[in-house]
C-alpha positions in Angstrom: 0.0 0.0 0.0 1.4 3.4 -1.0 2.7 5.9 1.5 3.1 9.4 0.3 3.6 13.0 0.8 1.6 15.7 -1.0 1.5 19.4 -0.3 -1.2 21.7 -1.4 -1.5 25.4 -1.1 -3.5 28.3 -2.4 -7.0 27.1 -1.3 -8.9 29.7 0.6 -9.9 33.3 0.3 -13.2 32.9 2.1 -12.4 35.5 4.9 -13.3 32.9 7.5 -10.3 31.0 8.8 -12.2 28.0 10.1 -14.1 27.6 6.8 -10.9 28.0 4.8 -9.2 25.4 6.9 -12.1 22.9 6.6 -12.3 23.4 2.9 -8.5 22.9 2.6 -8.7 19.7 4.7 -11.6 18.4 2.5 -9.7 19.3 -0.7 -6.5 17.7 0.6 -8.3 14.5 1.6 -9.9 14.2 -1.9 -6.5 14.8 -3.5 -4.7 12.2 -1.5 -7.5 9.7 -2.1 -7.2 10.2 -5.8 -3.5 9.6 -5.6 -4.2 6.2 -3.9 -2.3 7.0 -0.7 -3.6 4.7 2.0 -1.7 5.9 5.0 -1.9 9.6 5.8 -1.1 11.9 8.7 -2.9 15.2 8.1 -1.6 18.1 10.3 -3.0 21.5 10.8 -2.0 24.3 13.1 -5.7 25.3 13.5 -6.7 23.3 16.6 -10.4 24.2 16.3 -10.6 22.6 12.8 -8.9 19.4 14.0 -11.2 19.3 17.0 -14.3 19.5 14.7 -12.9 17.0 12.3 -12.2 14.5 15.1 -15.7 14.7 16.5 -17.5 11.3 16.5 -20.6 13.0 15.0 -21.2 16.2 13.2 -23.3 18.8 15.1 -26.6 18.7 13.0 -27.1 22.5 12.7 -23.5 23.7 12.6 -22.9 26.4 10.0 -20.2 24.1 8.4 -22.1 20.8 9.0 -22.1 19.9 5.3 -18.4 20.3 5.0 -17.8 18.5 8.2 -20.1 15.7 6.9 -18.1 15.5 3.7 -14.8 15.2 5.7 -16.4 12.6 8.0 -17.4 10.6 5.0 -13.9 10.8 3.5 -12.3 9.7 6.7 -14.6 6.6 6.8 -13.2 5.3 3.5 -10.9 2.3 3.4 -7.6 4.0 4.4 -5.8 5.1 7.6 -5.9 8.8 8.2 -4.7 10.4 11.4 -5.7 14.1 12.0 -3.2 15.9 14.2 -2.8 19.4 15.6 0.7 20.8 15.0 2.1 24.0 16.2 3.0 26.4 13.4 6.4 26.9 15.0 7.1 23.2 14.9 6.6 22.8 11.1 8.4 25.4 9.0 7.3 23.6 5.8 3.6 23.9 6.5 4.1 27.5 7.7 5.9 28.2 4.4 3.1 26.6 2.3 0.4 28.5 4.3 2.2 31.8 3.7 2.6 31.1 0.0 -1.0 30.1 -0.2 -2.3 33.2 1.5 -0.7 35.3 -1.2 -1.9 33.1 -4.1 -5.5 32.5 -3.2 -6.6 32.4 -6.8 -4.4 29.3 -7.5 -4.8 25.7 -6.6 -1.3 24.2 -6.7 -0.2 20.6 -6.0 3.5 19.6 -5.6 4.6 16.0 -5.7 8.0 17.1 -4.5 8.8 20.2 -2.4 9.3 23.5 -4.2 12.8 25.0 -4.0 11.8 27.8 -1.7 11.1 25.2 1.0 14.7 23.8 1.1 15.7 25.7 4.3 12.4 24.9 5.9 12.9 21.2 5.2 16.4 21.3 6.6 15.1 23.0 9.8 12.3 20.6 10.3 14.5 17.5 9.6 17.2 18.8 11.9 14.8 19.2 14.8 15.3 23.0 15.2 13.7 24.1 18.4 11.3 27.0 18.2 10.5 29.4 21.0 6.9 30.4 21.5 
């Protein structure tokens, strides 16, 4: 079964951070499913989004109930997905992608290998650089 790493950026622009994060999670899960990756760790620095996604049932009248239902359905498919909260300071790569995405909201870009501008971020993350909060 394939393991993989896919990065996606540039999905948002809604003006609502929770909505943008939930849409990005749904989009990423669909992308990874289409790539036939069966083991996935999905990290977000938005703790509230991870909390909602990890709920055992979707609140029936929540404003984002339909999106949360879609995510719940995607997570129930035949694969192993672990949703995790990650501090922004502990993941330079994700932070770099988020910053890039926030200035390119009109694009939907997928990289199968890291873009060059993330080389130093990858080095920092792989070296275990400690970040002060």
